Every structure is written in structure tokens, then in C-alpha cells.
C-alpha positions, 0 to 999 in steps of 0.5 A: 654290245661289248667291244673287246679284243675279239670284236671284228673291226667292222663291228667295233666301228659300228659300235663305236659310232653308235656309242659316240652318237649318244652324246647330246652335246650339252657341254657338261663335260667342259667344266670338269675336263682337266684338259679342256681347263688348260687348253680351252679348246673344244677338241680337248674335251669329251664332247668335241672328241665324240663329235668328231668320232660320230662325224666320220664314215666307216671308210674314213675311220680306217684311214683316220688322219694324224690330226684326229689321232692327236686329238684322241690322244688328248685325254687322261681317261680320268672319267670326270666326263663320265661321272658328270654326264646326265645322259650316262655316256661313258666318254672315257671308255669310248675315247679309249676304244677309239684309240684301238679301233681307229689307230690299231697300227698307228697308236700309240707312238712307236717306242711305247708300242714296242715297249707294250708289245715286247717288253711289258708282256715278258717278265724276263725281258722286264727283268733284263731291262731293269738290270740294264737300266741299273747299269746305264742310269749313272751315264744317261741320268744326272744326280740331284740333291738327295735331300729332295727325296729323288735321285735322278733327272732326265736330260732328254727333252723328248721325255720331258726336260728335267723330268725327275724319276726315282732310282731303280730298285736294287732288285725286282720285289718279285725276285726278292720275295720268290726266294722267300718261303711263303706260308703254307696257308696264306690269308692274302694274295698280293698284287705288286704291279710294275712300279712297286716291282721295279721302283718302290719295293719299300711300298710292297714291303710296307703293305706286307708288314701291315697285313702281317700285323693283322696276324695274316700271312701273304703270298706273292705269286711270282708269275704275276705281271703288269695289270695291263692298264697302259695297254688298255689306255693305249687301246692295245686290247690284245696285249691287255688281254694277254696280260690279264690271262697271265695274272688270272692264271698266276692267282688261281693258284692262290685259292680264293683268298683276297687279291690286295693291290697297293696301287689303286690304278691296278686294283681298278683295272683288275676288277674290270677284267671280265669286261675284256672277254666274251661269254666264254671260259675266260670270262668266268675265270676273269669274274672269279678273279675280279670278285677277289680283288681289293684295293689296299685301303678297301681291304684294310677298312673292311678288315677293321685295321687299326695301327698298333701304336706302342707309345710311338707316333710320327713325331711332329704333327703332320698336316696331311691330305689325300690325293684321290686317284681317279682310278680310286674315287671314280672307277671304284667309288672309294672315297672314305676309306683312305681318310678313315685310315689316315685319321686313325694315325696319332700325330696326324692332322687331316686336311681336306682342300675342297678340290679332291676331285681334280686329276693330277695330270698323270694319266698313264702314258699321258704325262710322257706324250703330253708332258707340258700339258701334264705339268699344267694340270698338276700345277692346278692340282697342287695350288689348293694344297699349297694354300692349305699349308699341307706338308705331306700329300698322301696317295695310293696310286703309283702313277699319281705318286710319280707325278707328285714326285716329279711335279713338286721337284720341278716347282722346288716345292718342299711338300713331301708325297707318301703312299698310304701304306708308308704313313700307316707303316710308320705308325707301328713299331718295328 
């Protein structure tokens, strides 16, 4: 049975117990779990969490302890346990569902819950928050040297002492593109995502330029919103469904053209919209929507994209590696595509580190609620990259992108991080 926002609490609890009981406690997940690697504690790994869920009785589930809530939160939902489970138990999905079923009123923490319920679901409120942030960030955030590639640093320990973030965009990307006249017959619809909208419009612009280089026109629906992944990770299914409906409706107006997402976490979540609905009209609409979704690397490879070089390269030969986002490699099964694209760029020496399956520690809101642990996971990820003397890390997930920006700065590391479309965009003349 699919447990979703419409499933009643008793049915959801019963299904949760059944799903958790399928774990045979073999321990295969211990060697691949990024949380267990750093903590060495049974409660950090899927086996431990599923054992705790399975051991509960219905009445106890309804009044689950604060300790159990903390344990269930200690998961990046990276899918490493599921990928390596011989019994095909989807540990990450069960843990995600437990967050909603066990703690529907207590999880996540109140500030994040309020943000998800009242801000993320309203593009107008998001835009107002963005404007306020632009005004207030000089007062609450302190500047760091511009040569670092980053601009602001959090002074608040509750958000992670000295956490580094980029400047907010001058204006939301969707606002900018809504003022431009779209093609009467677009070939591609672009899903922008929250980070691309409010922090990195240059990434969205690079994606548009690359698609235009292929003689294809792009349409960016103004009424699109957050993909819902953060709400999903927090177990807030009703919010997730609300956001899904908003995006389905927005992109239905773009016909049957591919929906391309530059962020691989967004593309993975958009592809799974049908799982949010029972067998009804919305499920059919979600299926039609998800069948159109393509990750940017997937779309470019399938379209036979080649950088159009005109006597121009990236200058000094770069030693690049690609960080595989969990939502690209595990959730979508995409591995070769980004590498093929990067290797096609002149002036690139592509380096494999041999540890491409390691999570960077972002995990959506995980690096907010468990920032210190998130940094430890990141240090393990960056170590083999340092050893290979890579000068640029390329990725395609906005969460991973932010994690690398922060983590590299925290360590005083000179390695640069770039989004895939930024590297491809640098390869053609303007």
C-alpha cells in the first residue's frame, strides 16, 4: 500500500510497522551509511532506526519520545542503505515516512515547520522574504573576502557558527524572466527551483543559454514554485502535495514539451510526483507531468549536445571531478551523462576519485539541524578530492553546491565548486 497524504493515521502506522519489519538486520547498511561512519552508533544507521520503529506498539507510536524523534532525524535520506539492501528494503523511504507518521505535529523543528507551511507554499511570501533579506543581510551577516567566491557569513551559532552563504540575487529569477516575452512555440520548459530562483540566477541563465545554443527555445512558467523536497524530507506530506499540484498545473500549460531541471534533487523529486497521490485524477496528471521531467544532464546527453567551441577554451587546463548528488546517482540512476558532457569540453582533464558514491552531508535540512555532523561527513567527502589534486569540483544539485561552497570555505580550501551548466556555458563564445 502506498502511504501518502490521504492515508489515515491508523493505516499509515500499520503500514509503517510492516515495512520496517522487512529489515532482517543483516547490517549491510552499516558500511555505507554516512551518519554511521561518523558516529559509530547503531541508532545512526537504517537498521537501528527500523528496529526502533518495528518495536513500537500503536499507542506508543502516537506519543513517541523526544529521543526517538532525534534518532529518526539523524538521516540524510541519501538512499545508500536502500541501494545496498539485499532484501530490497527501502530504508530511506521508511524513515522519511516515519517523520510524518510518528511526529506529524512535532517534526520538524518549529522554525522550519513554519517556513515550510507559511512561506515555501506561497511564492508571494517567498518574494517578500527575499526583498526583506536583501535589505537586512548587511546588518545580520558579515562580509568575507570576495576572492573566496562567497560573500556572507552567519554569526549565529544556532545556524552553524560561521556558516557561509552566497549573496541573495538582486531579483528572483522568475521575476526577471516573467518580464521577457517567451517564444510562441517553446521547445523546452524549465524548472528553476528555489535556490536557482533566489540565490543563483546565473545558473538558470547558463542553462537557458545552453539550450538556446541547440536552437531550442525555452519557456519558464511564472507560477511554478518549490519542488517540495524539503517538505517531503520533513514528512510534511500535505505541504508536499500542495506544492506538487502547483507545479503540475503550472507546467500543464506548456504542452507536452520536456520539463528540464538544472538541479538534480529537484528533477528526482519531480519524477516521483505520482507516488504522492492515490488512484485519482491527480495521479494521472502527475504521471503525465513526471514523464516529461528530465535532469539537465539527462536532457543534454539525449539531445546529443556538444559545446560549440569557436577557438576558445577554458584557458589553463583544469583538473575537474564530478560530485554525484545522491538524488542523481541513486534516485535517478544517472552516472555517465555528466561525465560525458564534461569530457567533451576542451581544456578539461577529468579525474575520478574512486569515492563518487560518498554523500557530501547536505541532505536538505540535515545540514541545518545537524550542522556539525554534516561538516564531518563533508570532510570525509573532500579528502579524496584533495588527494587527487583536483582544482574544481562540479556538481548539479543546488544542495550539494551550497554544501561545497560552505565546506570548502570553512576549511580554507582553494578548490572551486561549479555547477555543471556553468562549466558547459564557459565553453562557448558569447
